[in-house]
N, C-alpha and C positions, 0 to 999 in steps of 0.2 A: 139637552138644554142647559143643565147645570155646568157642564164642561165649557160650553160656549160662553156662558156668563162669566165664568172664572177667567177665561182667556181675555175677554173684553175688559174686565176690571184690571187685570194684570197689565194689559197693554197700555191702558190710560194712566195707571200708576207709573209705568215706565216713562211715559211722555213727561210727566211732571218731575220725576226724580232722577232721570238718567244723568243730567248734568251735575247734580249734587254727588251722586255716586262717583262720577268721573273726577270730581274734585277730591273725594276722600281717598280713593285707592292710590293714585300716584303720589299724593302728598303724604300718605302713610309711610312710604319709603323715605321721604325727606324727614319725617318725624323720628325715624330711627337714628338719625345722625345730627340733626340740628334742633335746637330749642328756640323758643321765643326769647329775644334779648331781655335780660334782667340784671339787677345788681344784687348780689348776695352778700352776707356778712363776711364770707371769706374773700370776696372781691375787694371789699372795703379795707380789710386788714392787709391784703397783699399790696395795695397801693398806698397805705398809710406809712408815715414816717416812723422809724423806730423810736421808742421812748428814750429820752436822755435823762439819766438820773439827776444830773445837775440842775435841770429845769424844774424839777418837782419840789416845791417848797412847802406846800400844805399837806398835812396828813389827811386821810379820809375823814376823820372825826372833825377836824377843823374846817374842811371844805363843806361838809354837810351842815355844820353849825351855822354857816352863813345863810342857809335857807330858812332857818327858824321853824323847822318842822319837827314835831315831837316824835311821830311814828318812825320806826326804823325802816329804811329802804328794803325792798325785796330783792334788789339786784344792784350791784355796784361794779363798774368797770372803769379802768384807767387806760386811755389810749390818747391819740392825737386828733386834733381838729384844727384845720387851718394852720398847721405847722406848730401848734402849741399843745402841751399836755392838758388833758381835760378829764375830769371825773364825770361819769354818766350815772346818775342816781335814778333808779326806777322806783316810783312810789305810786300810790293810788291816783296821783295827779298826772301821771305820765312820766316821760323821761325829762330830767332836768340836767343841764350841763353847767358845771362849775370849773373854771380854769384852775389847774393845779399850781400855776406859777404866781397868780395874783389873788385868787379867791373870788374873782368877778364872775358873775353869772352871765352865761351867753344869752343875749336877748335879741336885739335888732340885728338883722342881716343886711349889710350894705352891698351895693353893686360891686364895689371893689373886692369885698370878701368872696362873693360868688365867682368873680373872675379868677381869683387866686385858687379857689377850690377846683374849678373846672380845669385850669391850667395844670395844677398839680396832678390831677387824675390822668391826663393824657401826656403830661410832660412836654407840652407844646405852648408857645407864647400866645397869650390872649389877643395880641395885636393881629394875629393871622386868622382869628376866628370871626365868623359872622354871628351876631347875637339876635335872638328872636324871642319875644314874649309869648308864652303858650298859656292861654286862658281856657281853651277848649281842648278836648282830647284829640290827639293826632294818632297816626297809626301805631306809634310806639309807646303811647301813654293811655291806651284805651282800657287797660285792665283795671279791675276794681280796686286793687291795692294802691293805685295812684290817684284815686278820686279825691282824697282828703288832703293832698299835699300841694295843690295848686294855690296860687299861680306858679308856673315854672318858667325858668329861663333856659333856652336851648342855645348851646354853643357848638357851632359846626366848623370843622377845619377842612382845608382843601383835600387832605389825605382820606377823608371819609369818616373820621371820628365825630360822633355827636354825643354831647354830654347834656343831660337835663338836671338842673339844680333847683331845689325847692327854695322859694323866696322866704318861706316861713322858718325853715330850719337851717338853710345853707348846706344841706347834705345833697350829694349826688344820688338821685333816685332812679335814673335810667341812663344807660350807656349803650350805644350801638356803633358798629363799624360797617363798612361796606360789605364785608364777608358775612357778618351776622344778620344783616338785613336781607341779603340774597338768600341765606339759609332759611330765614323766617318765611320768605315768599315761596320757597320750595316746599316747606313743611307746615309749620303751625298755622300760618294765616289761612290758607285754603282749607286745611284740615279742621280747624276749629271754627271756620266761617268768621274769622277775626277781621272782617272788613270794617273800616272805621264807621261808615254811615250806619251800619247795623250794630256793631259791637258797643258803641258808646251809649246805646239804649239797652241797659242791662236786661230788663224784663222782656223786651221784644226779642233780643238776641237769644235769651234762654228759651223762650217759647218756640222760636224758629228751629233751634237745634233739637229740642225735645220732639216736636211734631215731625220734623224731617226724619229723625232717626226712627221714631215709632212707625211712621208710614213706610219707611224704607225696609224695616224689619218685616212688616206685613207683606210688602211686595215681594221680598226675597223668598219668604216662606211660601207664598202663593205660587211663585214661579217654580219652586221645588216640587210642590204638589202637582202642578200641571206637567212638569217634565217627567215625573214618575208615572203620571196618568197616561201620557201619550207614548211613553217608552214601553214596548212590548217585546219580550224575548221570543215569543212564539210567532209574532206577525212579521211579515215582510212587505215593505212598501217599495215599489219599483219606480225609479226615476232614471231616464236615459239608459234603460236596459240594465241598471244596477239595483240590487236588492239592499234595503236598509231597514233597521228597526225603528227609526225615527221618521215620523210622517211629514218631514219638512226637507227643504233643500235651500241652498244658498246661505244667506246670513241667518235665516231662521234656524237652520240646522246647526250652524256654529253656535248660535246663542243657546240653543237647547243643550248642546254638548257642554259648553262652558258652565251653564247653569247647573247641570247635574254634577259637575266636578267641583265647582267653586261656590255654588249657591249657598250651601250651609255656612261656609266661611263668611259670605256676605251678610247673611242673616245674623250670625253671632256677633260680627263686628259692629253692625248697625245697632243691635240691641245693647251690647256692652257700652257703646258710645253714648247711648241714651242714659244708661245708668250713671255715667260720669256727671250728669247734670242733676242728680238726685230728684228724679221726676215724681217719686211717690212720697207723700207726706209721712213723716216719722210717726210710728205708732207708740213709741216709748220715749222716755226722756231720761237723760243721765244728769240733768240739772239737779242742784241741791233741792231736796224736797220733792223731787219727781218720782221717788221710789226708795227702796231700801238701799242702804249703803252696801256696796259690794265688798266681798271678802278681798283682802289684800289691797284695799283702796289707798292705804297709807304708804305703799311702796314708793311711789314717785317722790313723796316728801321725806322718806326715811333717810336717804343718803345725804341730802342737802338740808342742814339745819337752818333755822331762821338766823339771819345775820345779827350779830351784836357788834356794833361799830367799835365799842370800847375795847373789844378783844384784840384789835389791830394796833392799839396804841404802843404795844411792846416792840414793834418793829415797823419803822417808816418804810413806805414803798421805795423811797430813794435808796435805802440800805439793801432792800431785796434786789433791786435792779443792779446795784453795784456789784453784787455777788455773782451775777451772770452777765456782765457787761459785754462779753464776747459773743453772746448768743443772738443778738439782733431781735430783742423782744419788742413785739408790736402792741401787746395788750396785757394788762394785769387784771384778773378778775378776783374780787374778794369773795371767798366762799368759806363755808363751815361744813366740813365733811366728817360725819361720824363724831361730832363734837369737837373737832380740831379745826381752828381757824387757819386758813392757808391762803397764799396768793397762787393763783393758777396763771402761769405765764404762757402766752401764745406767741410762738416764734414765726419768723418769716417762713413761708411754706406750709404752715399749719401744724407743725410739731408743737408739743406742749411740755412744760416742766412744772413740777409742784415745788413751790418755795415755802418752806415751813417758817414759822415765826422764831424758831430757835437757830436759824441759820443754815439749815440743810436743804439740799435740792435732790429730788428724785424724779423718776420718770412715770411712776404709777403708784396707786394706792395699794394697801395691803389687801389682797384678794380674800384672804381668810376673814379679815374684819368685814369686808363687804358682804361675804356670805352670811356672817352672823347677824348683821343688820337686816339683811333680806329675810332671813328665817324669822326674826322677831316681827318684822313688818307684815309678813305674809300670814300671820296668825289670824284666825284659828285654823284656817285650811292648811297652812304650811306649804313647803316647797316640794313639788314632785321631782324637780330636776334642777341642778345647778352645775353648769359645765362651761368650758371655754370653747368658743367657736373660732376657728382660724379661716373658715370659708363661709360664704353666704349660704343661708338655708332657704327654705321655701317661703318664709315670711320676712326675712331680713335679707334684702338683695339690692343690687345696684348695677345697672348695665354699664355705667362708666367707672365702676369700682372706686368711688370716692368716699363712700361711707366707711367709717373706721373699722378696722380689723387688727388684732383679734378683739372679741367682745365676750362678755359673760352672758350666758343665757340662763335666765331664772324663770322656770315654768311653775306656776302655782297650781294647787289642787282645787281651785275654785270651780264654780259651775261654768264659767266662761273660758276655762283653760287658758288663762291669761299668760302671755309670754312677754318678758321684759328683756331688752338687750342693753347691757351696761358697758360703757367704755371705761375700763379700769384706769385709764390715764387721766380722766377728768371726773370720774364718779358720776357721770351724766347718763341718763336714759336716752339712748340714740335710736331706739326702735321699740314698738309695742304692737302686740296683736292679741285679739281675743276672738272667741267664737262669734261674737256679735258683728265682727267685721268681715265675715265670710263672703258677703255679697260683693263688697268692694274688692276683696282680694281675688276671688275666683271668677265671679261673673263679670267683673269689670276688668281688672288687670290681667287675670288669667286668660280670658277669652279675647281681650282686645290686644294684648301685647304678647300673648303666648309665652309668658315668663314662667313656664314650668321648669323646675330645677333640672330635670333630665335633658332639657333642650337649652335652657337659658344659660347654663354654666358651660356650655360647649360651643363657643364661637370659633369659626364662623358658621357652624351648623344652624344656629338660630337665625342668623342673617339670611342664609340661603333659603330656609323654609319660609321666612317672612316675605322676602322679596318674590319668591315663586308665587305665593298666594296673592300678593299685591298685583303682580303682572297678570295672573289669571283673572282677578277681579276687574282689572282695567280692561282686559279683553272682553269680559262679560258686559262692561259698561259701554264699550265702543259699539259692539253689535246691538245693544239695546238702543243706543242713540241713533244708529242707522235705521233700525226698525221703527223707532218713534218718529223720526223725521218722515218716513214713508206714511205712517198713520196720519200725521198732520197734513201731509201733502194730499192724501186721498180725501181727508175731511174738507180741506179747503176747495178741492175740485168737485165736491159733492158725491164722491164715491166712498161710501162708508160700509161697504160689504166686509164681512169678516171672512178671512180665508181660513 
């Protein structure tokens, strides 16, 4: 009786979820190679014009003085906007733009400005583009990060390029091409259930993904139990004169075989996918006042000191740029590293240079000095390890190999076994891991992406294993869909017997 009940429950769960599973597995292959379209900071810099030293008339101090703000900014960058040099001051009030050629503050965004920005992004004339106002989310602006930048203006060119410009800021916030949209439909959209009518309702979408993943996990585990239950090495079932250890034939037999081979993978992928949505309420808080301050908590702030604008008065950005005029500098960041004020120059292609205020240029900071700072900041626990990484490890990795290497690994002796990954070229923390992140690292990324170092660092071995499991999972879904259709057909015809 218990066995028949389990089969009945599993069968009807399959009726409800087989289409969802059939979306998840094939699109998982697409997810290996295509992302959902987005605009990153590196994309902006790559398309930005290089800074022209002659155009920069105001110093950072003079530009900031035009705002009348007494508190020092937390972050200052100098790059271009709408073809002009602009300071970007980040304060408690958000990001404020001041033009470095006139000292005027960027305020209203005109239609003409948005047209110039969109045209510069694609290097195509605005006269050839169709323009559309976007007030509600469409397929490419449904993600939460774009909710507070509307209204948007969408510029579409015949070649397939689509640029979304925020009317509030004049910035490009989304960019798609024909290829990126096709890739998204083959991967992220069906895999994340990113269909506009559902995704634009954040809570409903989240609930659907969590419940679908949870029920799918239960269905897969129940299927494994039934498969093991019915499989008997000692018994023989006879069909058409042939002996078998599985008491089914046809599609039921194939479904049972695929379930025994790929069922555990289906269960772990569904469960780890559910974890990506943070379905369980947090039991602890890292917010200020939410508990004791962790050892080594000062490490992120130790390398970068608080900015003092007056420290940059000794060397104008125009002079710093003139010294590296041949390097195609896209951005200057004002930073204070280990008590030394410097300009961090980002070049076309993402390379960086450190421009000191005494006129020198170098490619990275003194690693010994970085180690001394980290040792002091890690007190009282101290450092358990400080070494250079030239290859990704199990906590700092990137399938597309775009994260910087080499980096310095600083491992603390604290209770969380915190690990920091520091880029010596910018003195920035580019990765972090602690024991409190093990659920995300291993139960989500580990189970969902199989990004285990012994496999992940050996491509195409990782690709072959992933695709093999996805094909097996798809076959499991196809047989489930066929059997589910038969169940529905029998139900509609009034024949509800359990075979």
